[in-house]
N, C-alpha and C positions, 0 to 999 in steps of 0.2 A: 430113244436115240439108238439106231442100230450101230453095230460094232464098226462097220466100215466108215460110217459118217463120223463116229466118235474119234477114230484114229486120224481122220482128216483134220478134225478140229484140233487135236493134240499136236499134230505135225505143223499146222499153220500158226498156232497161237502159243502153245507151251514153250516152243523154242524161243519166243520173244522174251521169256522170263528165265529159262534155264538153257544157256547155250550148250550145244553139243550133247543134248540128251539123246539117249537111245531108246527106241520104242520096240519092244519085242514082237514076235509073232503072237497070235492069239494064245492065251493061257486059260486054264480053269481058275475061276475066281467066284465061288459061291459066297453067299452071305448077304447081309443087309447094310453093308457100307460101300460107298462109292470109291473110297481110297483107303488103303491101309499101308502102314510102314512096315517093311520086312526087316528082319534082324540084320541083314547084310547092308542096310541103308538104301535099298531100292524101294520103289513104291509099286503096288498093284492098283490099277484104276479101271473102272468101267463107266459106261455112260448112263446106265439105268440100274436101279436097285433090283429089278426083276430078273436081270441077266445073270447067268452063271459063268460067264467068260469075260475076259478083259485083256489088258496088256500090262506088261512089266516095264517100268520106266527106270532108267539108270543113268548115271553120269560118273565122273571121276570121284567126286566127293559124295559121301552119304547124304541122303535127304534127312530132314529133321521133322519133328511133329508139326512145326509151323507150316512146313511145305504141304503136309497132308491137309491142314485146315484151308490153306490157300487154294489148292487144287480142287478140294471138295466144293468150296463156294463157287469156284469158276465153273465147274461142271453143272452145279445146280442153276446157276445163272443162264447158262446155255440151254439147259432143258426148259427153263421158263420161257426163253425167247422162242424156242422151237414150238412151244405149245400155243403161241399167240395165233388166234384164228384170223383168217381173212387178211393176212399181212403178206405182201410180196417178199420174195427171197432177198431182193436188194435192200429192203428195209430191215429185215432180220440181220443181214450182214452188218448194217450200220449199228444196230444195237449191240451185236457181238463185239464190235471194235472197242466198246467201253466195258465189256464184262470182266476183263482182266483187271482193269483199273478199279472197278467196283469190288472185286474180290480182295484186292490189296487193301482198299479202304476198310472193308469189313474186318479183315484180320488185324489191322492196326487198332481199330476201335469200333465195335458194333454201335455204341452210343452215338459217336460222331461221324459215322461212315458217310452219311449224306452230305454233311458239311465238308468233309475231307474231299469227297468227289467234286464238289463245286469249286473248292479252292484249286485243286489240280487242274480242272478245266479252265478256270480263269487265268491261272499262271501260264498254262500252255499257250493260250491265246496271246498273253503278254510277251511271250518269248519271240513272237513274230514282229514285235514293235521295237522302236527305238525312242529315246527322248533326247532332244537336242543332238541327234546324230549318234548317240552312244547307246549300247545295249542296256536294257533295264535289269536292275537287281532288286528283288523283293523278298522279304522274309515274313512268314506268318507262323504263329504258334497257336494251335488249337488246344484248349484246356478243357478236359472232361469234368474237372471238379468245379470250376468257376461257373457261375450263372449270372448273366447281366440282369440286374433288376430294372424294372420300368422299361421294358423293351420297346414300348411305343415311342419313347423319346430317344432311343439309341439307333445307331446306324448299322445296317447289315454290311458285312464285308463285301458281298457281291455288288452292292451299290457303290461302296467306296472305291473298289478296284476299277470301276469304269471311268473314274475321274483322271485328268491329266496329272494332278499333283501326286497321285498314288505312286507314280514312277520314281519319285525322289525321296519318299518319306522313310524308307528302310533300305538296308543293304544286305540283309540275310546272313551276315556273319557276326555283327555286333548289335544291330538294331532290328526290331520286329514289331509287327502289329499282333497283339494277342487277342484272340476271340474265344467265345464260349462254344459249347457243342452245337448250338443252334446257328452259329455264324454271326452273332452280334459282337461288335467291337467292344472289348473291355478296356484296353489301354495300349499306349505306346511303351515298349520295353527296350531298355538298353542294357546289354550284358556287360558287366564290368570285370568279369573273371579273366584270368590270364589264359593263353593258349596252353593246351595240355600236351606234354611230351608222350603220354601213353594213351590218349583218347582214341577210341575206335571210330575215327572219322578222318577225312583229309585235314591236315594240320590247320589250315585256314578256317576250318569250321569246328575246331575242338572247343571253342567257347560255348557253342550251341548245345553240345551234348551234355555239358555240365548242368544245364537247366532242364533239358528234355528227359523226363523220367517216364514211368509207366502210365501216368495220367495225362501226358502231354505229347503232342505230335508236332514236329517242326517241319515246315515245307518251304523250301527255298528255290527261287528262280535265280540261277547264277548268271553272270555276265557272258557266259558262253552258251546261254540258251538251254541249259539242262536243268531238270528238276532234281532236287535232293530231298529225301524224306528221312527224318530222324525220329527215333522212338526208343524209349528204354535205354537212354544214355549211349546210343550208337547210331551210326548211319545204317539204315535198313535197305533203302532202295534208291536208285537213280533212274531217271527217264531221259533218254537221249533220242530225240525224234519220236518215233512211235514205239520205241522198245524200252522195256523195263529191265533193270539189272538188279538182282538181289545181292546182298552182301552177307556172307556167312563168315564173319571174322574168326570166330573161335575154331571152326572146322579147318579153315585155311591155315591158321597158325599151328594147329595140331598136325596138319599134313606136312608142313615145313619142319616142325620139331621132330616128328617121327622118322623123317628121312635124313636128318642131320646127325653128325657125330657129336655135335655140341649139345650137352645136356641142359644148358641154361635156357629156360623157356623165354627169358627176356631177350635173348639173341634172336630167336625165331620171331618174336613179336616185333622187334626192331626192324628186321628184314621185311616183314609183311607191311608194317606201317610206312616204311620208305617206299615200297612198291605202290602202295595206295596213294601216297603223296605225289609220286611221279605221274601216276595215272591221271590225276586231276590237274597236274601242271601241264599235261599234254606234250611234254618234251620227249617222252620215250626213254628207254634205258634197259640195261641188263644188270642184275645182281647175281653173282655166283659165289657160293661158299663151298670150299673144297674139303674132301675127306683127307684125313691125316696122311695116308700113304699115297695120295695121288697128286701131291703138290708139284713134284718135279715133272710129272707127265703133263699137268696143266700148263706149267710154265713154258713148255715147248711151243704153245700156241700164243704166247704173249711176247710182245716186243719189250726189250729191256728198258727202253726209254719211257714206258708207261708205268714202271715199277716205282713205288713210293716208300718201300720198306727195305732197310739195309740188309736184313737177313735174306730176303728173297732176291735182292740185287746180287748178293754173293753166290747164291745157288744158281741163278740164271747165268751168271758169268762163267761158272764152272761148266754148265751145260753147253754154252757156246764154244768153250774150248774143246769139249768132247765131240761136238758136231762140226768142228773145223769151220766155224762161222767166220767169214772174212772180217767182220767188225771186231772180233775178239782182240786182235793185235792192238787196236786203239784203246780198249778199255782195260786190258789185262792188269795194268799197274795202277789203275785209278781206284782210290778209296771211294766209298759211297759219297762222302762229302765233296770230294773233287769231282765226281761224276755229276752231282747236282749243280755244281757251279758252272758247268758248260751251258752255253746259250741255248742249245737245242733241248735242254732238259728243264727249262724254266717252269713248265707245267708241273712236272714231278716235284721240283724244288718247292714250289708254292704249296702244293697239296701236302707234302711232307711236313711243312711248317704248320699248316692248318690242323692236320690230324694229330700231330705231336705225339705219336706212339700210343694214342688212346685206342681202346677196343672200339669196333664199329658201333656196338650197341650203347657205348658210353658217349659217343659224339652227340651233339645236340641234334634234334630231329630235323631242324631246318638245314643244318650243314650236311647231314646224310642225304637229304633230298637233292641239294645243290651239287654235291660231288658226284652223285649217281646219275644226275641229268647230263653230265658231260658226255659228249658223243663217244660211244664205245661201252665197254663193260667195266663194272666195279667188281673186283675180285677180292674175296675175304677168305682167310684160312679157317681151319676148324676151331682155333682158339678165339676167333673174332678179330684178329689183326688184319688190317687192310693191306693187301698185297699190291694191287694196281688200281688205277682209276683212269677212265677214258681209254681203256685198252682195246685196240683193234685186234680182234681175235682171228687167228689163222684157222679157217674152218676146214673140216674134214672133206675130202673129195666125196661127191655124191650126196651132200647134205641137202635136205629138203627145205622148201619155204624161202622167204625173203632173207636178207642178210642178217637181220637181228634174230630171227627165228633160228636160222642155221647156226649162228654163233651160240645161242642158248643150248641148242641140241648138242653141239660139240662139247661145251663146258659141262653138260650133264653127265658125261662119261667120268667126270672126276669129282662129282658131288651133286649139288643141287643148283639149278640155274633158273632164274625167273626173268622172263621177257615181258617188258611193258612197252606196248606199241604207242605210237603218237596218237592213235584214235582211242586210247584209254583201256584197251583190253590188257589183261594180266594172265600170263600162262606160266605155270610152274612145271619144270621138267626134272626127271631123275631116271635112272636106269631100271628097267623091269627085270624080272627073274632071268630072262634070256640075254641080258646085257644090252638091250636096245633102249633108246630114249623113249619115255612115255610121259604123257601129261599126268601130273598128280593133282592139279586143280586148274580151273579156268574161271575167270571173272570177266563179264562184259565182252564176250567175244561172240560174234554172229557170222563168222566166216563159214563157208560151206565145206572147206577142207578140214582135215584133222591132223595137221602137222605137229 
């Protein structure tokens, strides 16, 4: 595969897996490996072992060894397709459309890769159907360790899934069909565990990851028509339409933790899991947590009626006095309790009672998701205290992107801001060395711009 063609394949296909990757100009890359991981977290890749040049691939977060395996298999699959004799280009392109899915299947389990590929294909077709007018939900667990005996008398999953009743037998969060590595049905499985507050998956699917270990792969078709793949006790991939999204939970939590002034790793984890839950809830939202010395500056962008914390109500009230805010005369003599009793502050009053002075990371996971889904931004201070919920942020002049992106970029001047769009993408922002907002991580975003 020549370099120009290889770069075209990377540009057209790798972006489906890694949003906003950057592909360098041609670099020297001798050696007998197709892909290597560099110390700075970038990858070098080439299309043919015999070549001495290739490209450097980078993104906000560092790549991991699993990414090297995935990209290597993807390149090998494309090379195999290119070598097919007497096959027209249109057919080659059809084969290439499944090469990324095959690479994902191989990295999940070489033993079960063929079965994984068949299940993904079957559930992708089911996503286009309904049952009694409702979207179909299905859960499948592939077990590498189990082997169905007497396979002649047992049913293949690919035959089962073609029946109408398959649409109602599982729901993909509590109930599953478990199959062996060859695709034979082993049993119906009901998960009885409780949802996990700390599980590295959307909250509604945290039962699943308590069962899915190194020898099992869970594949779920959700009622929103997306595929979720679980492995090694966490969510690994989702597929929305034709596009795959990888989840690198540990690296994202690390990025949040390293840019935060809060040393508690549980805080960074709670923030990330809440963003993940909002992403799958499809409501959209913003989570911002502030640096210690930037609270007053951030409050200049927040309406006092969105504040749910007495300490920050008092700080904001003093700011309004200094800024000659015309509303100050009305609130200057109101205690926080009296302020909350006013009819226009019913939202803040309710949220103040629900939060009850608890730290953000000590709230239940479901409550965190629900308060952060309120239209506007959820603002948390450096200690984990909730400052405001559903805050409509006064954005800076000249801010780029849509309203939610602009608000996140504005809040990133005072700490870290995470924007979750209603189409499920998650973007983290903080200031770079020059004092300008930069993305520190991106999940499931395929926009052409880089705001």
